[in-house]
MIGUBA-816512 format. One line per field, with one value per atom (N, C-alpha, C): atom name; y, z, x; residue number from 1. Coordinates in steps of 0.02 Angstrom, whole numbers, padded with zeros to 5 digits, m for minus. Example, Ala and Ser with C-alpha at 12.3 -4.5 7.8 and 13.67 -1.06 7.14 Angstrom:
BEGIN
atom [N|CA|C|N|CA|C]
py [m00284|m00225|m00165|m00112|m00053|00002]
pz [00390|00390|00390|00354|00357|00394]
px [00660|00615|00660|00642|00684|00645]
seq [1|1|1|2|2|2]
***
This chain:
BEGIN
atom [N|CA|C|N|CA|C|N|CA|C|N|CA|C|N|CA|C|N|CA|C|N|CA|C|N|CA|C|N|CA|C|N|CA|C|N|CA|C|N|CA|C|N|CA|C|N|CA|C|N|CA|C|N|CA|C|N|CA|C|N|CA|C|N|CA|C|N|CA|C|N|CA|C|N|CA|C|N|CA|C|N|CA|C|N|CA|C|N|CA|C|N|CA|C|N|CA|C|N|CA|C|N|CA|C|N|CA|C|N|CA|C|N|CA|C|N|CA|C|N|CA|C|N|CA|C|N|CA|C|N|CA|C|N|CA|C|N|CA|C|N|CA|C|N|CA|C|N|CA|C|N|CA|C|N|CA|C|N|CA|C|N|CA|C|N|CA|C|N|CA|C|N|CA|C|N|CA|C|N|CA|C|N|CA|C|N|CA|C|N|CA|C|N|CA|C|N|CA|C|N|CA|C|N|CA|C|N|CA|C|N|CA|C|N|CA|C|N|CA|C|N|CA|C|N|CA|C|N|CA|C|N|CA|C|N|CA|C|N|CA|C|N|CA|C|N|CA|C|N|CA|C|N|CA|C|N|CA|C|N|CA|C|N|CA|C|N|CA|C|N|CA|C|N|CA|C|N|CA|C|N|CA|C|N|CA|C|N|CA|C|N|CA|C|N|CA|C|N|CA|C|N|CA|C|N|CA|C|N|CA|C|N|CA|C|N|CA|C|N|CA|C|N|CA|C|N|CA|C|N|CA|C|N|CA|C|N|CA|C|N|CA|C|N|CA|C|N|CA|C|N|CA|C|N|CA|C|N|CA|C|N|CA|C|N|CA|C|N|CA|C|N|CA|C|N|CA|C|N|CA|C|N|CA|C|N|CA|C|N|CA|C|N|CA|C|N|CA|C|N|CA|C|N|CA|C|N|CA|C|N|CA|C|N|CA|C|N|CA|C|N|CA|C|N|CA|C|N|CA|C|N|CA|C|N|CA|C|N|CA|C|N|CA|C|N|CA|C|N|CA|C|N|CA|C|N|CA|C|N|CA|C|N|CA|C|N|CA|C|N|CA|C|N|CA|C|N|CA|C|N|CA|C|N|CA|C|N|CA|C|N|CA|C|N|CA|C|N|CA|C|N|CA|C|N|CA|C|N|CA|C|N|CA|C|N|CA|C|N|CA|C|N|CA|C|N|CA|C|N|CA|C|N|CA|C|N|CA|C|N|CA|C|N|CA|C|N|CA|C|N|CA|C|N|CA|C|N|CA|C|N|CA|C|N|CA|C|N|CA|C|N|CA|C|N|CA|C|N|CA|C|N|CA|C|N|CA|C|N|CA|C|N|CA|C|N|CA|C|N|CA|C|N|CA|C|N|CA|C|N|CA|C|N|CA|C|N|CA|C|N|CA|C|N|CA|C|N|CA|C|N|CA|C|N|CA|C|N|CA|C]
py [m01467|m01482|m01533|m01523|m01577|m01634|m01676|m01728|m01764|m01788|m01866|m01888|m01963|m02027|m02059|m02079|m02119|m02154|m02183|m02210|m02158|m02094|m02060|m02048|m02109|m02064|m01982|m01967|m01890|m01899|m01851|m01839|m01769|m01736|m01684|m01703|m01658|m01685|m01608|m01616|m01553|m01566|m01499|m01489|m01526|m01542|m01610|m01677|m01685|m01765|m01728|m01702|m01695|m01672|m01660|m01653|m01724|m01763|m01849|m01872|m01842|m01876|m01866|m01933|m01915|m01939|m01892|m01881|m01948|m01983|m02027|m02040|m01998|m02011|m02027|m02020|m02037|m01972|m01926|m01859|m01844|m01811|m01772|m01706|m01713|m01635|m01594|m01534|m01485|m01423|m01399|m01343|m01278|m01235|m01170|m01127|m01100|m01079|m00994|m00937|m00889|m00884|m00847|m00836|m00763|m00733|m00668|m00635|m00692|m00647|m00643|m00663|m00654|m00574|m00583|m00508|m00456|m00486|m00429|m00388|m00439|m00438|m00414|m00425|m00387|m00314|m00325|m00274|m00235|m00262|m00234|m00231|m00190|m00195|m00181|m00195|m00153|m00169|m00111|m00103|m00081|m00080|m00044|m00025|00052|00049|00096|00093|00132|00158|00240|00268|00327|00383|00447|00495|00547|00606|00650|00712|00774|00744|00708|00695|00648|00631|00584|00546|00501|00403|00398|00386|00360|00318|00300|00237|00230|00223|00191|00161|00160|00103|00140|00099|00130|00054|00084|00039|00046|m00004|00030|m00015|00019|m00006|00007|m00063|m00028|m00047|00013|00026|m00037|m00053|m00079|m00096|m00127|m00139|m00088|m00029|00044|00107|00090|00149|00135|00161|00143|00197|00191|00253|00222|00259|00242|00282|00276|00314|00289|00318|00292|00345|00334|00361|00362|00400|00409|00432|00401|00450|00454|00527|00539|00548|00534|00550|00580|00626|00675|00717|00729|00762|00827|00855|00946|00930|00875|00857|00789|00779|00728|00732|00719|00743|00655|00683|00624|00660|00624|00598|00587|00600|00557|00602|00542|00562|00508|00537|00534|00523|00448|00473|00435|00464|00427|00409|00335|00315|00288|00302|00275|00230|00153|00115|00095|00120|00110|00061|00012|m00054|m00116|m00141|m00171|m00248|m00250|m00326|m00342|m00271|m00292|m00317|m00357|m00372|m00327|m00259|m00213|m00147|m00156|m00100|m00043|00007|00090|00129|00173|00197|00256|00309|00377|00394|00428|00449|00533|00569|00610|00621|00671|00648|00714|00720|00794|00741|00784|00762|00824|00794|00833|00808|00868|00843|00882|00854|00868|00864|00922|00920|00958|00900|00922|00919|00996|01027|00980|00974|00942|01013|01026|01084|01057|01095|01053|01129|01202|01235|01275|01286|01330|01290|01266|01223|01282|01267|01276|01280|01292|01296|01246|01196|01141|01177|01122|01149|01097|01129|01064|01118|01067|01108|01052|01093|01028|01022|00965|00963|00949|00957|00904|00874|00825|00779|00738|00743|00680|00653|00575|00520|00493|00445|00396|00342|00270|00200|00164|00098|00027|m00028|m00034|m00125|m00169|m00230|m00283|m00354|m00399|m00485|m00505|m00520|m00565|m00645|m00660|m00708|m00729|m00778|m00797|m00730|m00691|m00622|m00588|m00569|m00515|m00485|m00424|m00342|m00325|m00316|m00258|m00207|m00139|m00071|m00038|00009|00065|00132|00186|00257|00321|00369|00445|00489|00535|00592|00640|00699|00766|00796|00824|00861|00928|00948|01028|01045|01094|01084|01162|01166|01235|01260|01288|01336|01399|01424|01493|01565|01609|01616|01698|01754|01831|01851|01810|01847|01801|01775|01750|01685|01719|01681|01610|01588|01511|01469|01409|01350|01292|01247|01202|01152|01130|01076|01007|00951|00895|00835|00801|00750|00701|00650|00573|00484|00468|00381|00352|00287|00255|00176|00100|00060|00012|m00034|m00084|m00147|m00202|m00238|m00223|m00263|m00241|m00346|m00352|m00405|m00374|m00429|m00403|m00456|m00442|m00479|m00474]
pz [m00250|m00218|m00274|m00284|m00303|m00267|m00269|m00203|m00249|m00192|m00220|m00158|m00179|m00116|m00135|m00059|m00058|m00136|m00162|m00237|m00272|m00287|m00333|m00376|m00354|m00398|m00370|m00419|m00418|m00444|m00409|m00416|m00402|m00421|m00384|m00335|m00262|m00227|m00215|m00186|m00171|m00098|m00066|00009|00031|00009|00055|00050|00003|m00016|00044|00043|00079|00187|00167|00252|00286|00238|00274|00289|00257|00281|00356|00371|00436|00441|00493|00532|00528|00536|00554|00624|00677|00744|00739|00695|00678|00687|00693|00695|00609|00625|00549|00540|00463|00445|00450|00466|00469|00417|00371|00339|00338|00352|00363|00294|00281|00217|00251|00212|00220|00186|00227|00176|00150|00139|00125|00188|00198|00271|00327|00335|00372|00331|00275|00258|00275|00269|00309|00380|00418|00487|00504|00429|00477|00508|00538|00592|00562|00527|00518|00407|00394|00327|00320|00256|00243|00193|00140|00080|00020|m00038|m00079|m00130|m00151|m00214|m00253|m00327|m00367|m00425|m00424|m00487|m00513|m00498|m00539|m00503|m00468|m00439|m00480|m00525|m00547|m00579|m00627|m00668|m00657|m00576|m00550|m00530|m00549|m00513|m00440|m00430|m00340|m00301|m00278|m00220|m00140|m00133|m00064|m00021|00044|00076|00131|00161|00205|00257|00311|00351|00391|00408|00406|00491|00521|00572|00564|00540|00557|00602|00613|00662|00653|00602|00591|00516|00491|00423|00379|00411|00362|00372|00426|00435|00481|00433|00463|00466|00493|00470|00455|00422|00389|00388|00385|00409|00350|00317|00263|00247|00194|00182|00087|00051|m00016|m00037|m00075|m00119|m00182|m00216|m00289|m00308|m00364|m00417|m00478|m00490|m00565|m00586|m00643|m00690|m00657|m00607|m00572|m00518|m00483|m00402|m00395|m00320|m00288|m00232|m00185|m00143|m00083|m00022|00036|00052|00057|00082|00142|00200|00269|00247|00263|00272|00335|00356|00391|00372|00349|00331|00380|00356|00385|00313|00326|00256|00274|00239|00229|00185|00184|00137|00158|00125|00159|00111|00081|00068|00045|00119|00126|00112|00111|00068|m00003|m00041|m00110|m00134|m00190|m00228|m00215|m00275|m00299|m00252|m00171|m00130|m00143|m00148|m00136|m00080|m00087|m00036|m00052|00014|00011|00081|00055|00120|00095|00162|00166|00229|00205|00245|00265|00292|00296|00298|00305|00312|00284|00274|00267|00200|00167|00098|00094|00084|00092|00023|m00008|m00085|m00099|m00131|m00137|m00220|m00237|m00293|m00331|m00376|m00430|m00468|m00433|m00472|m00491|m00533|m00559|m00532|m00554|m00535|m00472|m00460|m00365|m00353|m00271|m00232|m00221|m00245|m00209|m00130|m00115|m00053|m00043|m00013|00007|00038|00017|00018|00069|00132|00160|00172|00163|00167|00206|00204|00249|00185|00197|00145|00166|00128|00143|00071|00078|00032|00018|m00047|m00019|m00085|m00076|m00127|m00122|m00173|m00181|m00228|m00215|m00236|m00234|m00245|m00260|m00233|m00184|m00162|m00174|m00177|m00194|m00164|m00129|m00103|m00154|m00153|m00231|m00192|m00149|m00127|m00067|m00004|00044|00074|00104|00118|00071|00016|m00029|m00054|m00029|m00070|m00130|m00191|m00247|m00202|m00241|m00221|m00280|m00304|m00347|m00302|m00316|m00305|m00325|m00304|m00361|m00273|m00291|m00249|m00282|m00223|m00253|m00190|m00214|m00146|m00145|m00103|m00105|m00068|m00087|m00040|m00010|00049|00067|00039|00013|m00025|m00021|00014|m00013|00027|00016|00042|00049|00075|00075|m00004|m00038|m00108|m00157|m00133|m00187|m00132|m00136|m00091|m00145|m00177|m00243|m00180|m00166|m00134|m00200|m00204|m00259|m00267|m00325|m00333|m00365|m00342|m00372|m00366|m00439|m00432|m00442|m00411|m00403|m00420|m00431|m00445|m00419|m00421|m00365|m00391|m00392|m00385|m00364|m00322|m00292|m00256|m00205|m00161|m00092|m00058|00024|00059|00096|00129|00203|00243|00295|00349|00413|00448|00527]
px [m00082|m00006|m00006|00069|00109|00135|00137|00171|00197|00246|00287|00300|00303|00322|00394|00418|00475|00535|00462|00478|00488|00482|00460|00435|00349|00303|00285|00257|00245|00188|00131|00057|00037|m00035|m00090|m00132|m00120|m00174|m00213|m00283|m00302|m00316|m00300|m00315|m00351|m00400|m00452|m00434|m00395|m00355|m00294|m00281|m00203|m00222|m00296|m00285|m00300|m00325|m00352|m00272|m00225|m00136|m00128|m00088|m00067|00008|00028|00086|00133|00213|00217|00177|00170|00170|00088|00026|m00025|m00073|m00054|m00095|m00112|m00153|m00189|m00162|m00138|m00110|m00144|m00134|m00180|m00157|m00212|m00194|m00239|m00193|m00249|m00249|m00309|m00317|m00337|m00307|m00348|m00402|m00455|m00509|m00523|m00574|m00600|m00618|m00652|m00665|m00619|m00566|m00507|m00485|m00481|m00461|m00502|m00573|m00644|m00627|m00580|m00578|m00500|m00462|m00366|m00376|m00316|m00298|m00258|m00199|m00164|m00138|m00113|m00075|m00034|00024|00074|00066|00093|00133|00159|00165|00205|00176|00193|00140|00193|00184|00221|00193|00229|00170|00190|00164|00178|00171|00194|00205|00220|00160|00170|00245|00237|00310|00359|00353|00427|00397|00432|00409|00440|00385|00350|00343|00401|00371|00335|00310|00271|00286|00314|00309|00251|00215|00150|00123|00097|00060|00009|m00039|m00098|m00141|m00174|m00193|m00286|m00322|m00389|m00428|m00452|m00502|m00555|m00580|m00641|m00650|m00692|m00695|m00706|m00713|m00737|m00674|m00662|m00612|m00510|m00493|m00408|m00366|m00312|m00255|m00179|m00167|m00114|m00057|00016|00065|00136|00159|00205|00257|00304|00341|00359|00385|00372|00442|00463|00532|00507|00511|00490|00561|00571|00626|00600|00619|00626|00672|00657|00723|00748|00719|00734|00747|00713|00712|00712|00703|00689|00670|00618|00582|00568|00571|00559|00501|00447|00384|00356|00343|00300|00249|00200|00122|00083|00025|00002|m00098|m00128|m00192|m00247|m00310|m00369|m00409|m00415|m00451|m00526|m00574|m00642|m00654|m00669|m00693|m00763|m00824|m00891|m00915|m00890|m00909|m00839|m00819|m00765|m00770|m00847|m00863|m00883|m00847|m00860|m00802|m00799|m00728|m00683|m00716|m00665|m00700|m00672|m00688|m00666|m00723|m00675|m00676|m00613|m00613|m00582|m00604|m00563|m00513|m00489|m00432|m00405|m00386|m00368|m00295|m00252|m00205|m00167|m00118|m00062|00024|00062|00128|00181|00246|00293|00324|00362|00403|00450|00516|00583|00590|00591|00587|00685|00745|00805|00809|00818|00833|00893|00891|00974|00991|01049|01076|01145|01184|01246|01296|01284|01327|01313|01259|01247|01204|01221|01186|01121|01065|01015|00971|00944|00928|00874|00895|00823|00763|00701|00645|00604|00585|00529|00468|00413|00336|00303|00253|00196|00143|00119|00052|m00020|m00068|m00126|m00147|m00172|m00194|m00268|m00294|m00365|m00341|m00365|m00391|m00445|m00414|m00483|m00458|m00460|m00442|m00487|m00465|m00501|m00456|m00478|m00442|m00486|m00437|m00461|m00433|m00447|m00425|m00427|m00354|m00328|m00313|m00262|m00270|m00232|m00243|m00166|m00197|m00149|m00142|m00109|m00140|m00116|m00178|m00158|m00208|m00193|m00220|m00201|m00241|m00202|m00229|m00190|m00269|m00238|m00272|m00235|m00259|m00225|m00259|m00263|m00266|m00214|m00218|m00196|m00239|m00234|m00174|m00113|m00067|m00083|m00080|m00077|m00032|00029|00106|00108|00097|00089|00167|00177|00230|00227|00189|00197|00226|00270|00316|00294|00334|00330|00330|00358|00367|00297|00272|00242|00155|00089|00059|00040|00053|00024|00043|00017|00046|00040|00076|00076|00028|m00004|m00058|00007|m00021|00032|m00041|m00033|m00060|m00030|m00046|m00031|m00063|m00030|m00078|m00017|m00059|00005|m00054|m00007|m00047|00015|m00005|00033|m00015|00018|00007|00025|m00018|m00013|m00034|00001|m00010|m00032|m00089|m00119|m00107|m00125|m00115|m00155]
seq [1|1|1|2|2|2|3|3|3|4|4|4|5|5|5|6|6|6|7|7|7|8|8|8|9|9|9|10|10|10|11|11|11|12|12|12|13|13|13|14|14|14|15|15|15|16|16|16|17|17|17|18|18|18|19|19|19|20|20|20|21|21|21|22|22|22|23|23|23|24|24|24|25|25|25|26|26|26|27|27|27|28|28|28|29|29|29|30|30|30|31|31|31|32|32|32|33|33|33|34|34|34|35|35|35|36|36|36|37|37|37|38|38|38|39|39|39|40|40|40|41|41|41|42|42|42|43|43|43|44|44|44|45|45|45|46|46|46|47|47|47|48|48|48|49|49|49|50|50|50|51|51|51|52|52|52|53|53|53|54|54|54|55|55|55|56|56|56|57|57|57|58|58|58|59|59|59|60|60|60|61|61|61|62|62|62|63|63|63|64|64|64|65|65|65|66|66|66|67|67|67|68|68|68|69|69|69|70|70|70|71|71|71|72|72|72|73|73|73|74|74|74|75|75|75|76|76|76|77|77|77|78|78|78|79|79|79|80|80|80|81|81|81|82|82|82|83|83|83|84|84|84|85|85|85|86|86|86|87|87|87|88|88|88|89|89|89|90|90|90|91|91|91|92|92|92|93|93|93|94|94|94|95|95|95|96|96|96|97|97|97|98|98|98|99|99|99|100|100|100|101|101|101|102|102|102|103|103|103|104|104|104|105|105|105|106|106|106|107|107|107|108|108|108|109|109|109|110|110|110|111|111|111|112|112|112|113|113|113|114|114|114|115|115|115|116|116|116|117|117|117|118|118|118|119|119|119|120|120|120|121|121|121|122|122|122|123|123|123|124|124|124|125|125|125|126|126|126|127|127|127|128|128|128|129|129|129|130|130|130|131|131|131|132|132|132|133|133|133|134|134|134|135|135|135|136|136|136|137|137|137|138|138|138|139|139|139|140|140|140|141|141|141|142|142|142|143|143|143|144|144|144|145|145|145|146|146|146|147|147|147|148|148|148|149|149|149|150|150|150|151|151|151|152|152|152|153|153|153|154|154|154|155|155|155|156|156|156|157|157|157|158|158|158|159|159|159|160|160|160|161|161|161|162|162|162|163|163|163|164|164|164|165|165|165|166|166|166|167|167|167|168|168|168|169|169|169|170|170|170|171|171|171|172|172|172|173|173|173|174|174|174|175|175|175|176|176|176|177|177|177|178|178|178|179|179|179|180|180|180|181|181|181|182|182|182|183|183|183]
***
């Protein structure tokens, strides 16, 4: 930590030295430092990710509740903006992290949700499309520092867009990277 006194002297001190400091009332100063063990025992996580959704730029905001260090549930909202359309995506996932104590901990997840696709048309207003989807993905997360987690993931979506005219569903690949905080 960079410190200074009333006379204007500036210097550096480590946390062990600062913990010996007394307040004007004579009490010892307490410093809390988030540790890897707190990361492994967290209950809540929230984050933001950005990446590519089938050629469109995507931003995702999510919140997660951890049942234990291996299993969690996530709820999120994403917005994908492409050259032909934009999409609003709401999802709920179950995530399994088999090795939570590894520095780079892999995870797998699967989920479902709704996607609202809004085509960009200039002459004729096309019908907006809302469809259900399922997804499967995998990734890695790593505890960085304090309460910050780095996350990379890849997802494969199957959008149930079959109609009476066509029996094909849409398959979209997605990759994202981002950061989260835990508490």
